[in-house]
C-alpha positions, -999 to 999 in steps of 0.1 A, spaced: 493 749 528 502 722 553 539 714 552 548 707 588 556 672 600 538 666 632 548 641 659 525 630 687 531 607 716 502 585 725 499 585 763 495 552 779 498 532 747 519 501 752 525 478 723 545 447 725 566 437 695 587 405 693 610 391 667 591 368 643 600 347 613 602 364 580 576 355 553 603 335 535 600 310 563 565 302 549 556 287 516 535 316 502 510 292 486 505 275 519 502 307 540 464 307 539 463 272 554 484 281 584 466 272 617 451 299 639 446 291 676 412 297 693 410 331 709 385 357 721 383 393 706 364 420 723 357 456 711 385 457 685 386 474 651 395 455 620 432 467 620 435 457 656 422 422 649 446 419 620 474 427 644 469 391 657 482 377 624 512 401 622 523 399 659 515 364 669 520 345 637 545 367 618 522 370 588 529 401 567 498 424 565 492 456 546 461 476 556 445 506 538 419 519 562 387 537 550 374 572 557 382 579 594 348 597 597 331 564 594 319 550 627 345 526 642 332 490 639 338 472 672 343 435 667 334 409 694 343 375 682 350 341 697 375 327 672 376 289 670 406 269 659 409 276 622 433 286 594 443 320 580 419 319 551 389 310 572 399 336 598 401 363 571 368 353 555 350 354 589 366 387 598 352 403 567 317 393 577 323 412 609 331 444 591 318 441 555 332 475 545 365 457 538 379 429 517 412 410 515 435 393 491 468 374 493 492 392 470 530 383 468 530 367 502 512 396 519 476 398 532 463 431 517 431 445 533 413 476 519 379 492 519 353 483 493 334 514 502 346 549 512 380 542 497 401 574 497 413 582 462 442 602 475 455 573 496 453 552 464 473 578 445 499 580 473 503 542 474 508 542 436 534 570 438 568 560 422 598 562 445 634 564 433 650 547 462 648 541 500 671 525 525 678 519 562 701 497 583 700 476 615 690 495 646 667 519 629 634 525 648 601 518 632 590 554 637 622 566 619 615 544 590 579 556 585 589 591 592 616 590 566 592 575 541 567 604 544 596 628 540 607 614 506 605 641 480 580 621 458 557 617 488 561 653 500 551 665 465 518 646 466 511 657 502 518 693 494 495 694 463 467 678 484 474 700 514 478 669 536 503 667 565 518 635 578 511 628 615 533 602 631 523 586 664 550 575 688 547 546 713 569 519 727 562 497 697 572 524 673 606 527 691 614 491 684 645 488 663 647 465 632 667 433 636 705 429 636 721 424 602 693 443 583 706 463 554 675 474 534 677 491 500 650 492 473 647 514 442 623 522 414 591 510 430 558 524 443 550 533 479 528 502 482 556 480 468 581 496 492 559 490 522 554 454 511 591 448 508 596 461 543 572 437 558 586 408 537 623 415 545 623 427 581 606 419 615 581 447 608 551 426 598 524 451 592 518 485 575 487 506 580 478 538 562 449 561 569 438 597 559 419 614 586 409 648 602 378 670 597 389 678 561 411 648 556 441 670 563 463 643 579 478 611 568 492 585 591 516 557 581 524 531 608 531 495 616 
């Protein structure tokens, strides 16, 4: 049974993270009408494209990726000036395995085919409480989440091990003055609260490996 927590450093991966406005700076009803500048996207997967919304516009995004054994869909796209809704609608036509919905001020994206039932179970797992304070790194936050006893129980039963990737972005520390505490909520709700209340604006979860033996939770 897999119980070990693995940590891996991604060589050469350099991610840039900047402080961005919290979702409270937006009117949630108007979020979909926010303007998107023209840009060019080449050879990126759907989660990489969605990074544009989180990093450049500070829009909270939660992504549930499909079966990792599926062929990676590379997206080449000349994006015109548009808004968030039109951007997302067009993105889904580029990789129709996914759909999206605005829920509680967060853009949720998930697979319409090859959705992993264990990931759904994990996201619906009830958590008693979770907290962190200013200066905590992103990798520490997600590492501590997968070490929660409620999550560990699910992973142990399914014989799935968490695999956390480290890079410069994951070592970014949450903003000054942050004191985060939430209780009695599901994993999905916890992740949503994090991207709503901190400068972390994206969460991504994927189960992968030859037998689906790993789970990765990252920003």
